[in-house]
N, C-alpha and C positions, 0 to 999 in steps of 0.2 A: 363544357363540363357536364357531367351527368345531372339531369334534373333542371337544366337551365331552359327558360322559355323566353328570355330577353336576349337578343343578339345585337351587339354593337360592333360595327366594323368600319374601319377607315381605309379607303382605297385611293391610291394615287392615280391621277388622270394622265393618260399617255396617248401616243399617236394611235389612230385607228388602222385597221388592216386594209381598208379600201378608202379612196379619197371621196370627199363630198362632191357631188356633181356641181358644175358651174351654174350659177343662177341664170334663169332665162331673162332675156331682155323684155321688159314689160312695155306697156303703152305709156303714153305721155301722162305723167302724174301731175297733180296740181301742185305738189310740194316737193322740192328736190331733197334727196337723201342727205342726212347729216354728214359732215366731214369727219372721217375717221383716220387716226394716225396709225401707221403700220411701221414696224421696224424696217430700216433701210435694207438690211441683209436678208429679210424674210422673203422667200419666194412664194409665189401663189400656191404652189403645190404643197409646201410645208405647212402653210397656213390651213389649207383644206384638210391636211392629215392630222391636225391638232397639235402642231409643234408649239403654238403659243402657250398651251396649258402646261406643257412640260417645262418651258422656260419660266413660267410663273410658279411652278411647283404646286399646282392646284391639286386638291384632293376632294373626295366625295365621302361624306359620312352617311352611313346607312344604319338605321335602327329598326329592328323587326321584332314583333311579338308573335310568338307561336301559340297555336291552340294547345299543343302538348309538346313536351321536350322530345328532341330527336332520340336522345339516350335517356331512358328512364332512370331516375335517382333510386338507388337501392333503398329498400325499406330499413328503417331504424331497427337494430336488433332488439328483441324483447329483453326486458330485464330478467336476470336470474331469479328463480323462485326463492332462493335463500340469499340473504345479505351476508357480507363478510363478517359483520358484527354478530350474526347468529352462529356462525361456525367458530369464531374466536371471540367470545364475549369479553368485554373489558373487565379489569379488576375492580372489585368493590372499592368505593372511595374510602380514603383514610378518615378516621374520626376528625370532627371539625376542630376540636380543641385537643390536640395531641401534646401532652406535657412531657418535657424531657425527663429522663430517668433521674438525673442528678440535680437537685434544687440549687446547689452551689454554682453549677455551670450556668443555669438559667439566670442566677443573680449576676454573674460576671458578664453575661451577654447583655443584660439590661443596663448594667453600668456602662459598658462600652457604647451602647445605643444612646444613653443619656448624655454621655460625654460628646458624642458626635453632634447631637442637637445643640448642646451648649456652645460648642466651638462655632457652629454655623451661625447661631444667633449673635455671638460676640463679633465675628468677622463682618456680619451684615451691618452692624452699627459702628464698629471701630476700625474696620479694615485689618491690615496686617501690621499696624503700627505697634511700637513697643508699649505694653500696658503701663499705666501709671496708677497711683493710688486713687486719683479722681475718676479715671475711666472705670476702674474696678467698682468704685462706689456707685457710679451711674448704672453700671451693668446689673449689679445686685438689686438696685432700686427697680430697674425695668422688669427683672424676673419676678419680683414680688408684686409689683403693681399690675402687671398684665396677666397674672395667674399662671405663668409658665413654671414658676417654682412649685406650685401645687400639683400641676400635671406631671412634672418630672418625678415628684415624690410618689405620686400614685402609680407610676410605671414600675417603681421598685417594690411597692407594697406587697404585691402578689407573691413575688419570689421570696421576700423576707418571711411571709407567713408560712410558706412551704418549708423554709429552712427551720423555723421554730418547731413546726410539727414533726419533722423527720429527724432533725439533729438534736433538738433539745426537748425531748418528750417529758411532759409533766402529768401528774395524776390528779392535780387540784388540791392536794393537802400540804402544800409547801408553806413554810413559815416565812415571815418577813425577811429574815436573813437569807433564806434560800432564794427568794425572789430577787433580792439585791445582788446576790452572786450570779443568778441567772442573767440579769440585765448587764452586769459587768462582762460576763463571758460572751454574751450575744454581741455586745458592742465591740469587744476585741476581735471576735470572729468576723463580723461584718467589715470592720475597718481593714483587717488583714486581706480579706478577699477583694474588697473594693480597691485597695492599693495595688494588689497584684493585677487586677483587671486594667486599671489606669496605666500602670507601667507597661503592660503587654500591648495596650492600644498605641502608646507612643512609640514603642519599639517597632511596631509593624510599619510605622510611617504614615504620612497623610495620604488621603485619597488622591490628591492631585499628583503625587510623586511616589507611586507604589513601587516598591522594589520587587523585581522579578528575578527569582532564583533560576539560573540556567539549568540546574539539575534539580528535579523535584525531590521532595523529601522522601526518604526511604519508607516504604510501607503505605504511601498514599496511592490514590487511584491513578494520578498522573504518572507516578513511578512505575506502576504495574502496566499501564498502557504503553509506556516507553519500552518496557521489557518485552511486552507482547510483540511490538513492532520489530524489535531486534531479533527475537526468537523466530519470528516468521521469516525475516531476512536470512538468518543463519540456516533455517530449514530449507529455503530455496538454494542457498549457497552450496550446501552439502547434500542436496537432493533428498531431503527427508531422513537423513541418517541419524536416528535416535534423537531428533530435535522436536518432533511433533509433540512428544510428551511434555516438554518444557512449555510449549505454546499453550497446551491445554491447561497446565498448572497455573500459568499466569492469567489465562482467561477466567479460570475458577476464582482466583483471587479478586479479579475485577468484579465478578458477580457478587462475591461476598461483601465487597465494600460498597457497591452501588447496584444492588439488585432491583431498584426501582427506576433505573435509567434504561429506556428502550434502546438507546444507541449502543450500550454495552452488550445487551442481549443480541442485537443485530450483528455487531462485529463478530461475536462468538459464532453466530449462525453461518456467517460467510466463511469462516475458517472451517467449520464442520462440513460445509458443503464442498470445500476444496479437498478435504481428505476423505470425501464420500461417506461421511457418517450421517446417513439420512435421518435416523431416529433423533440424533442430537440436533440436527438442523431444524426438524419440525418442532421440537421442544422449545428451542431458542426463539424461533420466529413466532410461535404462539405466545410466548411470554412478552416478546416485543410488541405484538399487536394488542395484547391485553393492556399494555401501558400506553401505547400510542396507536390507536386503531384507525387514525386518519392519515397516516404517513404514506404517501403514494409509493415511495421507493420500497418500503417494507411489504406493502400489499402486492406490488408487482412481483417482487422476488418470491413471495410465498405462493402466488398464483403459478409462477413458473415451476416451483418445486412440486406442487401438486400435479401439474400437467406432465412432469417428467416421470411420474410413477408408471405411466403407460402412454407413450407417445403415439402408439397406433390408434388409441381411442382415449384421449384425455378425459378425466372425470369432469362432470358438469360443475363441480364445486370450484374448479379453477377459474371459470368465467365469472363467478361471483367476486373473486378478488381482482380480476382484471377490470371489471365494471367499477368496483370501489376505487381502484387506482385512477381510473379515468375521471370519476366523479370528484375525487379529492385533490386532483392536481389544480394548482393555481391557474395554469394555462392549459390549453389543449396539448397534451403530450404526444409528440410524434412517436416516441419509442413505445409508450404504453399502447397506443392504437395499433402499431405495427405488430407488436407481440401478440396482442389480442387477435389480430387478423390471422396470424400463424396458427394460434390455438383453434380458432373457429374453422379454419381450413382442415385441420386434423380431425375436428369433430364432424366434418362433412356438412357444415352449415354454410353453403356457398353464397347465398344472398347476404347473410350477415357478414361474411368474410369480405365481400365486395364493398360493403359500407365502411368497414374498418379500414380497408386499404385506401378508399377514397378520402376518408378523414385524415389519414397520415400524409398522403400526397398533397392534398390541398393545404394543410397546415404548413408543411415544409415549404411549399411554393409561396405562400403568403409571407413566411418569415424571410425567405431569400429576397422577395420583392419589397420588403420593408413595411408591409401592412401590419405585421405583428412584430413587436419589439423583442429582440433576443440578442444575447452577447455573441460576438464573433467567435468562431472556432479557432483555437490556437494550438500550437504544438505542446504536447505534454512534456513536463520535466519532472525531475526528482522532487521538486518542491510541492507538486500536486499530491493531494491525499489519494491513496489508492482506493479501490472499491468501485462501486457502480455509480453512474450518474445518469439521470433521466432528464436533465435540463435541455431545453431546445437551444439550438445553436444556428446562427446564420452561417450558411455554407456548410451545414452538417453533412451534406451528401445524401445519397439515396436512403430512404427510410429503412430498407431491409439491411443495409450495411450498418446503420446505426443500431438496429436491433441485434445484429450478429455481434457487434462489439460489446454491447451491454451483456449479452448472454455469455460471451467468453469471459468477461470481467467477473461474472458471478459463478463461473466454473460450471456452466451447463453446456458442454460441447455438443451433445446430440441435438439439442434444440437449436443451437447456433448453426449446426450443419443444415437444418431445414431452412433457416433464414438465408444461408449462402446459396442453397439450391434454388430457392425462389428468386433470388437476385439474378442468378445465371440464366434462369428461364426468361426473366424480363429483358435481359440484355442479349438474348439470342437473335434479335432482329438484325437488319443490315447496318443500322447505325452503330458505329463503334463508340464505346464510352470514352470519356476524357481520360487523360493520362493519370490525373490524381485519383480518379475513381478506380481505375484499373490497378493502380499501385496499392490503394487501400484494400481492394479485394484480394490481391495476392498476399498482403500482410495478414489479413484475417484468415485466409486459407492456411498460411503457415502456422498461425497460433492454434488453429483447430488441429492441425497435424501434430503439433507439439503436445497438446492435451491428450490426443489419442495415442501418443507414443511413437509416431512415425517421423523420426527426426530427419531421415533422408529426404522425404517428401517436403518437409518444412524448409530444409536448406535449399532445395530446388526452387521453391516459390520465392524465397527471399533473395536468392541470387538473381532471379528473373526481375524482381522488383527493383533491385539495385541497378540492373542493366537498363531499366527504362530511363533512368536519369543519366547514366554514364555508359552509353552504348559502345564507346571505344574500348572499355575495359572488358576483356574476354575471360579473365580468370581471377580468382581470389588468391593471390600469392602471399607469401609470408613477408613481402617487402611492401612498404608504403608506395603508392603510385606517386610519380613525380609531379603530376599536375595538382594544383591547389584544390582541396576539397571545398565544396560549397553546398549550402543548404538551399535546395531548389524548391522544396515544398515542405509542408508540415509533417510529411511522412518520411523524409530523408533520414533523419537521425533514428527514428523508430526502426526502419528497415535494417540499417547497419547494426543497431544494438541487438535486435532479435537474431540477426545472422551470427553475431558474435556469441550470443547465448547458446544457440543451437550447436555451433562448432565447439564451444566449451563442454556441452553435455556429451558430445561425441568424442571428447578427448582429442580433438584436432588442435593441439595447443598452438603451433605456429600460426595457423589460419585464424584462430580466435584472437591471438595477440594483435595480428594485423587489423582485424575487423574492429576490435575495441579501440585501437589507435585511430582508425579512420573515423569512428563515431565521435571521438573527442576532438579530432582535428576539425570536424565540421562545426561543432558547437562546444563551448566550454561548459554548458549546462547539460549533464548527462540525462538520458531518458529515464533512468531509474537508479536507485541506490545500489543495485547489484553491479553496476558497471565498474565502479572503482574497486570494489571488493574482489570481484572475479579477475579483473585485470591485474591487480596487485598479487593475487594468489598465483596466477600463471607466471608472472615475472619472478616471484620467489622460487617457484618450481624450476624455472630455467636455471637459476643459480649462479649466473655469471656476475662479475663485479658491476658491470654497467646495468644489467637487469635488476640487481638488488638495489642499487641506488635509485633507479627509476621506480621500483616497487615502493621504496620508502616515500618518495614524493607523491606517488599516486595514493598511497594509504593515508598520507597526511591530508590530501584533498578530501578523502572520504571522511576523515575526522572533522573537517570543516563543514562539509555538507550535511552529514548526519553522524554525529559522534556516538559510537557504540563501543562495547568491549571488543568486538571483532575487528573494527577498524584500527583501534589502538594496538591490538594484538599483532596485526600485520606490520605495523610500524616497528614494534618490538622485535619481531622475528627478522625483519630485514636488517635492523641494526645489529642484532645478535650474530647473524651470519656474516656480517661485514666486520665483526670484531669491535663494534662501537658499544661496549657493554654498559657504559654509564647512560648513554641515550636510550639504550634498550630498556634499562631498568626504569627510567622516567616514563617511557611509553607504557610499559607493563603495569606500573603503578596506576596510571590513568585507566587502563583496562580493568584493573582490579577494583577501582572505585566504581566504575560503571556496572560491573557484575562480579560480586565477590564470590559467587558460586561457580565460576567458570574454571574447571579443572585444568584446561590447557594453559590458561594464563598463569596459574600457580606453578605448572610444570616448567614453563619458560622462566619464571622468576627463580625457580630452583636452579636451572641451568646457568642463569646469569650469576647467581650467588656462588655457584661452584667455580666459575671462571674468575670471580673476584676474590676467591679464597675465604669466603664467609660460610664455612661448612655448617655451623649450627643453624644459621638462617636457611641454608639449602635443605637440610634435613627436615626442618619444620615445614617449609614450603612443599616438599615432596609428600609429606604426610597429608597435608591439606589437599594436594592435587589428587592423590589416590582416593581420599575420602569423598571428594566431589565427583570423581570419575573423569578419566581421560579417554576420549573416543577416537584418538588418532594414533595408530600403531607406530608411525614414524617418530612421534614425540617420545613414546615409551621406549622405543629402541635406542634413541639417543640418550635418554636418561640412564638406561641400563649400562650402555657403553661408557658413559662418563663416570658413573659410580664404580664400575669395575676397574677403570683406569686409575681412579682415586684411591683404590684399596679398600672399598666398602662393598664387598660382594653381597653381604646380607641384605643391604638396602636395595642393591641393584636387582636382586632376584625377584622381588615382588613386582617391580616395573616390567621386567622381561616376561614374566608369566602372564601379566595382563595383556602385553602386546601379542603374545602367541594365541591368546583366546580370540583376539580379533582377526588376526591374519598370520598364517604360517609363513615363516621366513627363515632361511638358512642362517643368515647373519645373526638374527635374534637368538636362535637356538644355540648357535656357537657361543654367543656371549653368555647365555644361561649356563651352559656346560662349564665355561671358564669360571663363572661365579660360584657354582657348586664345588668345583675342584678347589678354588681358593678358600672355601669354608671347610676343607678337609672332609668332604663327602664324596669320595671317589666313585662309589657305587652309583649314586644318582647322576654324577657327571658322565659315567660310562654309558648309561642309558641314553642320555641326550646326544652324546657323540655318535652312538650307533644309529640314532634316528637321522642324524645329518648324513651319515654314510649311505643309509638305505633309502631315504626319501627324497634326496635332492641330487640334481645332476651337475651342479656347478663344481668344476674341477678343483678350484682353489679351496672351497669349503670342504670337499671330500678329503683332499690331501691333508689339510690341517687336522680334520677329525681323526683320520687314520693314525697320524703321528701321535696325537694325544691319547688315543685308545691304546696304542702299543705301550706308552709310558705308564698309563694308569693301570693297565692289566698286570704289568710287571710289579707295580707298586702293591697291588692286592694279592700278589702271589698266584697269578693265573697265567703261567708262561705259555701254555698251549694256545690259549686264545690270543695272547700277545703275538706269538709267532704267526698265527693265522692272519691277523690283520697286517703284520709286517710283510707277509708274502703278498698280500693284496697291494700294499704300498709299493712294492717292487724295490730292486736293489738301487735303481737310480735315485729315487726319492729318499731311500733309506740312507 
């Protein structure tokens, strides 16, 4: 190792290249030589060549101390001139005695706290036995004799004084009667608030058996964080189609509710970095650091963000945050040192870069050999929280690959590309990397290509990664392979899942269905929450009875792993298309509870109500759907078609026009023209049918539009035009 002056080596002893010469016969000695035992099968030649040492497994230990190391240890990099806290100063501390705005709320909180202390004291003396008159008398005596009664009363005094000052203001000129009324009113008010607080405390349950509500209360931070997670999931599912605004809205609500929580600001920053909103990223990271300036993860991400401003010559300020991340880590962080080495290399500080690389390699080596404690690296599943992770792992792999994965997780593809290039340079020697390392390298290359928009290159890398473990499979077909799929490494499921995602994004639906099925056949725990949703969506799109039933089961698994409005919506769609309207309604109600502002859920509730002949509920659901927005033209087209068939063209018109705003479609325009004609508006219907004739090539739509034009033009007394379109229609169709 660089800088080492003590060398310890253990060398096994073996036969020599040349035999030891025979001993010469000496003169007559005074004393005969001692008797020595030799192995019976040992020949004299083998003995002279050192065969006995080999048989005894002898070894030689050599310890050497050098005057100076053979390879000099790189000098420790100088500390940056500015500290991270100088660039992002912490927020000023809050006032020491911050009083709540409402004195009544403070009084209720003190009552609950007093109640908890009383319960703890009682259980300490009497356990959980049923109280008796004697035990209550003893307990009251103990409170009075030990002074606890006085201390509990003092706890409430401050809040009672505030209530008197703010709720019962007096000017000092009250009569005796006024004071008696004041005491009565204060007593009634305090008893009412105290009783409410006690009832509330007992309704919440004891600390030992706290009830956990599976769905957070609407309007709470937990509720909005769940909505953020779902909105980001839907944003990925639909490739950012009008869903980023919803994510931003929910993040803003989280900031409004918990603006003093560094984690909330950091989560917002990670999403802003994902959508390449650099100014918002800087703002959120600065706010996070002002609240928690010693968090190594936030410091490292902000350092990378600063370095990304100019990768050809990263600003020196970035090194201040890298240094702070290293200093504030509880352990020597492999990822932090590796990323710092990449930045120092880009800054052309070669000696400092060598030191950083040395630290990362030594630390990972010590972790793998057990000299530094760390958790084992395991396969990621949907249960793991997304985002970045800088924790050291046993078996973490080459430091540059760990850094590349971290940078890809934080959506810094150009910096990650530098890390992968550095790894490829290190591996360019004659020694080939292990299969697991090579597979991870291919997966990270594919993720980089996905971030850069090169889906073809990403698919090539992932197919190569899959073939490393399954060399007999030569192509990704739409049919499942006959051999049983097995998880051969922690990257097997990740490779198949990413391959399916890439094929989904390329609209290679049969291949994507086969890859999703393969990933789920290998392991019942999917790699991420997108697997079930995209798999169910593809099966619904396929539309066959078997596919719809399978889509229903897959979507139900999604509801089990991560229940969201989208997962319940897919269950409802699959049931609706299969004609299971009662089950569809139950699933859509669950989706509506999860997100009441989802317009597509309201739209499918409208369709279900129409099928169940509940027209009033359907009309109301359609109004709510249009008010909240429907971003899927197929749903709008089906709504329009159903309402036209039901004899409600006026309602259908609004849905069909919204669908045309999103996507031009001959079937939708035909349905809109029929809706206008049914409303006795032939002129508007003629315009729409003419558009169908002139703008679309589908023969069935053109023939239908020509027939309707001929009838409508005769109806409005325009025979010449009617004859013109009749001639285009031809005598056969006519």
